[in-house]
C-alpha positions in Angstrom: -10.6 -14.8 0.4 -9.6 -12.1 2.9 -9.8 -8.5 2.0 -12.2 -6.7 -0.3 -10.9 -6.3 -3.8 -11.9 -3.1 -5.6 -11.2 -2.5 -9.3 -11.8 0.5 -11.6 -14.6 -0.4 -14.0 -14.3 1.5 -17.3 -18.0 1.0 -17.9 -19.1 2.8 -14.7 -16.0 5.0 -14.6 -15.4 4.4 -10.9 -13.9 1.8 -8.5 -16.3 -1.0 -7.6 -16.1 -3.9 -5.1 -15.4 -7.0 -7.1 -18.3 -9.4 -6.8 -17.9 -12.4 -9.2 -21.0 -13.9 -10.7 -20.2 -17.4 -9.5 -17.6 -17.3 -6.7 -15.0 -18.7 -6.3 -14.9 -19.0 -10.1 -13.9 -16.0 -12.2 -14.1 -15.7 -16.0 -11.6 -13.2 -17.5 -11.2 -12.5 -21.2 -8.3 -10.4 -22.6 -8.0 -9.3 -26.3 -4.9 -11.0 -27.6 -2.5 -10.1 -30.4 -3.1 -9.9 -34.1 -0.2 -12.1 -35.2 1.1 -10.3 -38.3 4.2 -8.8 -36.7 6.6 -9.0 -33.7 4.9 -8.1 -30.4 5.8 -4.5 -29.5 6.5 -3.0 -26.1 3.1 -1.5 -25.6 1.5 -4.9 -26.2 4.0 -6.5 -23.8 3.1 -4.0 -21.1 -0.6 -4.6 -21.5 -0.3 -8.4 -21.4 2.0 -8.2 -18.4 -0.5 -6.0 -16.6 -3.2 -8.6 -17.1 -0.8 -11.3 -16.0 -0.4 -9.4 -12.7 -4.2 -9.2 -12.4 -4.5 -12.9 -13.1 -1.9 -13.7 -10.5 -3.5 -11.6 -7.8 -6.9 -13.1 -8.4 -5.3 -16.6 -7.9 -3.5 -15.3 -4.8 -6.8 -14.3 -3.4 -8.1 -17.8 -3.9 -10.2 -17.4 -7.0 -10.4 -20.2 -9.6 -9.8 -18.2 -12.8 -10.5 -19.2 -16.3 -8.3 -16.8 -18.3 -9.1 -16.7 -22.0 -6.9 -14.7 -24.3 -7.4 -15.0 -28.1 -5.2 -15.0 -31.1 -6.5 -12.8 -34.0 -5.4 -14.7 -37.1 -8.0 -13.3 -39.6 -10.3 -10.3 -40.1 -8.3 -7.4 -38.7 -8.4 -4.9 -41.5 -6.0 -2.0 -41.9 -8.4 0.6 -40.7 -11.5 0.7 -38.5 -13.8 1.7 -41.3 -13.8 -1.9 -42.6 -11.5 -0.9 -45.4 -8.1 -2.0 -46.7 -6.4 -5.4 -46.6 -6.4 -7.9 -43.9 -3.2 -7.3 -41.9 -2.1 -10.9 -42.0 -2.9 -11.3 -45.7 -0.9 -8.2 -46.4 2.1 -9.4 -44.4 1.9 -12.8 -46.2 2.0 -11.0 -49.6 5.0 -8.8 -48.5 7.0 -11.8 -47.1 5.8 -14.1 -49.9 4.5 -16.7 -47.5 1.1 -18.4 -46.9 -1.1 -16.5 -44.4 -1.0 -19.4 -42.0 2.8 -19.4 -42.1 2.7 -15.7 -41.0 0.3 -16.7 -38.2 2.5 -19.5 -37.0 5.7 -17.5 -37.2 4.4 -14.6 -35.2 2.3 -16.7 -32.8 5.5 -18.6 -31.9 7.3 -15.3 -31.4 4.5 -14.0 -29.2 4.7 -17.0 -27.0 8.4 -16.8 -26.7 8.3 -13.1 -25.6 5.5 -13.9 -23.1 7.6 -16.7 -21.6 10.9 -14.6 -21.5 9.1 -11.9 -19.5 7.5 -14.3 -17.0 3.9 -14.3 -18.2 1.7 -17.3 -17.3 -0.1 -18.8 -20.3 -3.9 -18.3 -20.3 -6.2 -21.2 -19.5 -7.6 -21.1 -23.1 -6.0 -19.5 -26.2 -8.6 -19.8 -29.0 -8.0 -18.5 -32.5 -10.4 -16.7 -34.8 -10.0 -19.2 -37.6 -10.8 -22.0 -35.3 -14.3 -20.5 -34.6 -15.6 -19.6 -38.0 -18.7 -21.8 -37.6 -19.7 -20.1 -34.3 -19.1 -16.7 -35.8 -21.4 -17.4 -38.8 -24.1 -18.7 -36.3 -23.8 -15.5 -34.3 -24.2 -13.3 -37.5 -27.3 -15.3 -38.3 -28.7 -14.7 -34.8 -28.2 -11.0 -35.1 -29.7 -10.9 -38.6 -32.8 -12.7 -37.3 -33.3 -10.1 -34.6 -33.2 -7.3 -37.2 -30.1 -5.7 -35.9 -28.0 -6.4 -39.0 -28.4 -6.4 -42.8 -26.7 -8.1 -45.8 -25.4 -6.2 -48.8 -23.6 -8.0 -51.7 -22.3 -10.8 -49.6 -21.3 -8.7 -46.6 -23.2 -8.3 -43.4 -23.2 -5.1 -41.3 -24.4 -4.3 -37.8 -27.1 -1.7 -37.7 -25.8 0.7 -35.0 -28.8 3.1 -35.0 -31.4 0.4 -34.7 -29.4 -1.1 -31.9 -29.1 2.3 -30.2 -32.9 2.4 -30.0 -32.8 -0.4 -27.4 -29.3 -0.1 -25.9 -27.0 3.0 -25.6 -24.3 2.4 -28.1 -21.1 4.2 -26.8 -21.7 3.5 -23.1 -18.2 2.2 -22.6 -16.3 4.9 -24.4 -18.7 7.7 -23.4 -19.3 8.7 -27.0 -22.7 9.8 -28.2 -24.2 8.8 -31.5 -24.4 12.5 -32.7 -20.7 13.0 -31.8 -19.7 9.8 -33.6 -21.6 10.9 -36.8 -19.8 14.2 -36.9 -16.5 12.3 -36.7 -17.1 9.9 -39.5 -16.6 10.4 -43.2 -19.6 11.0 -45.5 -21.0 8.0 -47.3 -20.6 8.1 -51.1 -22.6 6.2 -53.6 -20.2 3.3 -53.7 -20.5 2.5 -50.0 -22.5 -0.6 -49.0 -23.3 0.6 -45.5 -26.6 2.2 -44.7 -24.8 4.4 -42.2 -21.2 5.4 -41.6 -21.5 4.1 -38.0 -22.3 0.6 -39.0 -19.5 -2.0 -38.8 -18.9 -5.4 -40.5 -19.9 -8.7 -39.0 -18.9 -10.6 -42.1 -17.0 -9.3 -45.2 -17.3 -10.6 -48.7 -13.9 -11.9 -50.0 -12.7 -10.3 -53.2 -11.4 -12.7 -55.9 -7.8 -12.2 -54.8 -8.4 -12.6 -51.1 -6.7 -15.8 -49.9 -8.3 -16.1 -46.4 -11.9 -17.0 -47.1 -14.6 -19.3 -45.8 -18.0 -20.4 -47.2 -21.1 -18.8 -45.6 -24.8 -18.3 -46.3 -23.8 -15.0 -47.9 -21.0 -16.3 -50.0 -17.3 -16.7 -49.5 -15.9 -14.3 -47.0 -14.3 -13.8 -43.6 -15.5 -12.6 -40.2 -15.2 -9.0 -38.9 -12.4 -8.3 -36.3 -14.9 -7.3 -33.6 -17.0 -10.4 -34.0 -14.4 -13.0 -33.0 -13.9 -11.7 -29.5 -17.6 -11.6 -28.9 -18.0 -15.2 -30.0 -15.0 -16.7 -28.2 -15.5 -14.9 -25.0 -19.2 -16.0 -24.8 -18.3 -19.5 -25.9 -15.8 -20.1 -23.1 -17.1 -17.8 -20.4 -20.9 -17.6 -21.1 -23.1 -14.8 -22.1 -22.4 -13.1 -18.8 -18.9 -13.1 -17.4 -16.8 -11.2 -14.9 -13.9 -9.4 -16.5 -13.0 -8.2 -19.9 -9.6 -6.6 -20.4 -7.4 -5.0 -23.1 -5.4 -1.9 -24.0 -6.9 1.5 -23.7 -6.7 1.9 -27.5 -9.3 -0.9 -27.9 -12.0 0.8 -25.9 -13.4 2.3 -29.1 -14.4 0.9 -31.5 -13.4 -2.6 -30.7 -14.8 -3.1 -27.2 -17.8 -0.9 -28.0 -18.6 -3.1 -30.9 -18.1 -6.2 -28.8 -20.7 -5.0 -26.3 -23.2 -4.3 -29.1 -22.7 -7.7 -30.6 -23.0 -9.6 -27.3 -26.1 -7.7 -26.3 -27.7 -8.2 -29.7 -26.9 -11.9 -29.9 -27.7 -12.9 -26.3 -30.2 -10.3 -25.1 -28.1 -9.8 -21.9 -28.0 -6.1 -21.1 -24.7 -6.4 -19.3 -22.7 -9.2 -20.7 -19.5 -8.1 -19.0 -19.5 -7.0 -15.4 -16.1 -5.2 -15.2 -14.2 -3.7 -18.0 -10.4 -3.1 -17.3 -8.1 -1.2 -19.6 -4.3 -0.9 -19.5 -2.8 2.4 -20.4 -0.2 3.2 -23.0 3.6 3.1 -22.9 5.5 6.2 -24.2 9.1 6.4 -25.1 11.2 9.4 -23.9 8.0 11.4 -23.3 6.5 10.8 -26.8 4.1 8.3 -28.4 6.0 5.4 -29.9 6.1 5.7 -33.7 8.1 3.7 -36.3 7.8 6.5 -38.8 9.4 9.0 -36.4 12.1 6.6 -35.3 10.8 6.7 -31.7 10.3 3.0 -31.4 11.7 0.0 -29.5 11.0 -3.8 -29.6 11.4 -6.1 -26.6 14.5 -7.6 -28.3 16.2 -4.2 -28.4 16.0 -3.9 -24.6 17.4 -7.4 -24.1 20.3 -6.9 -26.5 21.0 -3.2 -25.7 21.7 -2.8 -29.4 19.9 0.5 -30.0 21.1 4.1 -30.0 18.6 5.0 -27.3 20.0 2.5 -24.9 23.3 2.5 -22.9 23.2 -1.2 -22.1 21.2 -4.5 -22.3 18.5 -5.0 -19.6 17.4 -8.3 -18.0 13.9 -9.5 -18.7 12.9 -9.4 -15.0 14.2 -5.8 -14.7 12.0 -4.8 -17.6 9.1 -6.6 -16.0 9.8 -4.8 -12.7 9.9 -1.5 -14.6 6.3 -2.2 -15.8 5.2 -3.0 -12.3 6.5 0.3 -11.0 3.5 2.0 -12.5 -0.2 1.3 -12.0 -1.6 -0.6 -15.0 -4.1 2.2 -15.7 -1.5 4.9 -15.8 0.7 6.1 -18.7 4.3 4.9 -18.3 7.2 6.5 -19.9 10.2 4.4 -20.9 13.7 5.8 -21.1 17.2 4.5 -20.6 17.5 6.3 -17.2 14.2 4.8 -16.0 15.4 1.3 -17.0 18.7 1.8 -15.2 16.8 2.8 -12.1 14.5 -0.2 -12.5 17.5 -2.5 -12.9 18.9 -1.3 -9.6 15.6 -1.6 -7.8 15.0 -5.1 -9.1 18.4 -6.2 -7.9 17.8 -4.9 -4.4 14.5 -6.9 -4.2 16.1 -9.9 -5.9 18.8 -10.1 -3.2 16.2 -9.7 -0.5 14.3 -12.6 -2.1 17.4 -14.7 -1.9 17.8 -13.8 1.8 14.1 -14.6 2.5 14.3 -18.0 0.8 17.7 -19.0 2.2 16.7 -19.9 5.7 16.4 -18.6 9.3 18.8 -15.9 10.6 19.6 -15.2 14.2 16.3 -14.9 16.0 15.1 -13.0 19.1 12.0 -11.0 20.1 12.1 -8.1 17.6 9.0 -7.4 15.4 9.0 -4.1 13.5 5.4 -4.6 12.6 5.4 -7.5 10.1 1.7 -8.2 10.4 0.8 -4.6 9.6 3.3 -4.7 6.7 1.5 -7.8 5.3 -1.9 -6.2 5.7 -0.7 -3.0 3.9 0.9 -5.0 1.1 -2.3 -7.0 0.4 -4.4 -3.9 0.7 -2.4 -2.2 -2.0 -3.2 -5.0 -4.5 -6.8 -5.1 -3.4 -7.0 -1.4 -4.3 -7.3 -2.0 -8.1 -4.0 -4.0 -8.3 -1.8 -1.2 -7.1 1.6 -2.7 -7.8 3.6 0.5 -7.2 2.4 0.6 -3.6 3.1 -3.1 -3.2 6.7 -2.5 -4.5 7.2 0.3 -1.9 6.1 -2.2 0.8 8.6 -4.8 -0.5 11.5 -2.3 -0.2 10.4 -1.8 3.4 10.4 -5.6 3.9 13.8 -5.8 2.2 15.3 -3.5 4.8 14.1 -5.8 7.6 15.4 -8.9 5.8 18.9 -7.3 5.4 18.8 -6.0 9.0 18.0 -9.6 10.2 20.9 -11.0 8.2 23.3 -8.4 9.5 22.2 -8.9 13.1 20.7 -5.5 13.7 17.3 -7.1 13.9 16.7 -10.3 15.9 13.3 -11.2 14.5 10.8 -13.2 16.5 10.5 -16.6 14.7 6.9 -16.0 13.8 7.7 -12.5 12.4 10.6 -14.0 10.4 8.3 -16.7 9.0 5.6 -14.2 8.0 8.0 -11.8 6.5 10.1 -14.2 4.5 7.2 -16.3 3.2 5.1 -13.3 2.3 8.0 -11.4 0.7 8.7 -14.5 -1.5 5.1 -14.8 -2.5 4.7 -11.1 -3.4 8.0 -11.1 -5.3 7.6 -14.3 -7.2 4.0 -15.5 -7.2 2.3 -12.0 -7.5 4.7 -9.8 -9.3 6.0 -12.7 -11.4 9.7 -11.9 -10.6 12.6 -14.2 -10.0 16.4 -13.7 -9.6 18.0 -13.5 -13.0 19.4 -16.9 -13.9 22.5 -15.5 -15.6 23.6 -13.3 -12.7 26.9 -14.3 -11.2 27.6 -14.9 -7.5 30.0 -12.0 -7.6 27.3 -9.6 -8.9 24.9 -10.8 -6.1 27.6 -10.4 -3.5 28.3 -6.9 -4.7 24.6 -5.9 -4.4 24.3 -7.5 -1.0 27.4 -5.7 0.3 26.2 -2.3 -1.0 23.0 -2.9 1.0 24.9 -4.0 4.1 27.3 -1.0 4.0 24.3 1.4 3.5 22.6 -0.2 6.5 25.8 0.1 8.6 26.2 3.7 7.6 22.7 4.4 9.0 23.7 2.6 12.2 26.9 4.7 12.5 25.0 7.9 11.9 22.8 7.0 15.0 26.1 6.5 16.9 25.2 2.9 17.6 28.9 1.9 17.7 28.2 -1.5 19.3 25.9 -2.5 16.4 28.4 -1.1 13.8 31.2 -3.2 15.3 28.9 -6.3 15.5 28.1 -6.1 11.7 31.8 -5.6 11.0 32.8 -8.6 13.2 30.2 -10.9 11.7 31.3 -10.0 8.2 34.9 -10.7 9.2 33.8 -14.2 10.4 32.4 -14.7 6.9 35.6 -13.7 5.3 34.7 -10.1 4.4 36.9 -7.3 5.6 35.4 -3.8 6.2 37.6 -0.7 6.0 36.1 2.6 7.3 37.2 5.7 5.5 36.5 9.4 6.4 33.2 9.5 4.5 32.6 5.9 3.1 33.4 2.3 4.0 34.7 -0.3 1.6 34.9 -4.0 1.6 37.2 -6.7 0.3 37.3 -10.5 0.4 40.0 -11.9 2.7 42.6 -13.8 0.7 
């Protein structure tokens, strides 16, 4: 495993050298979707970001167990443990069984992940499949005196936990600040403190999703399921926990509290990674404001904000153009630029994978290029810098095909093989299957003419003529105008 991977740890708020607990094995848990609706673009960006991270860890030779859950129960409408279960509410609105809703939107989630090139996780556990383990964890926390039962519900005692471990360490929030930001308890509230959160909730008489427990029929808290499933499949200490920035508080903060309380491990997760949000035309996405798009809208182009449909790989490329930890703004103009950039690299990928061009002794610095490309990804998975390196590599590939560069065979082998691995294996991109040969030729010729224009500006007339003559041999005629050159296929 060459290179030294560094990643930004949300827990320490700084970049750290990645040192797995048990190399070459790596355990990574990412919070998956709550399957009550179609996956939205913000979710898609987050899961695509962690797909990139998964791919790079594998590229570096790690044997990764990637666990991403399905939340199919327990996610209430608000973080104060109030309101309906999101899945139960959707089932009522659509007049379906809750598990029909779960299956419908799980299928949709998997379809979207596949369309956009995301690799399935190693394990995809569901909350409803781990009710027994969740009950056992609640019993353990109760036995340690860090939770209490009221009227069939069980709540985590945040203040008592804070006496032995700093609650709020991940989000940087202090107990006193949290208290000032919570509502006052009234006489009807079961919690001893507004900060406490549900480990197990008693099911009301009309609640469909319910399971028997030592405290009566009920269902697990949303935070609990991730603690239980991550520790079951990765152990009480594991390497990486990821999710969207919006989950840092309260979800991930509560996870830490539960894991520490249940296992006694003071640092159950070594590295916390958080993907940042996706905005739309400079504003937060909001259904109520009409500032909202779904993945299907981008694929169909059937939306007033869009001028056209976009290919799945172009959208994936758009996501990769920003660092996973940075806010990314989506707009029609940005997608058009991404489509063009993706096509340029896609053509270069075809060139790199199509065979050996005319060779010689030229080497513009391919080994340095490879080192710089890998260093970019080793620096907290910096995909924008990698993409910049790929555009540089694409120029060399096009120059090699046109004859301007006569690459040394070893340089060609390194360049072509590494370019293909970065494009396909790391970034998860591939040439769009539906793209016609004519579209590919058009993109290739735009690049060749641009390259020839640069040659002519250098007054390298011999090379300009060589490119023209080699294209003529391939049946493509170049006509030089006063300012631009054009091309046509010979009849």
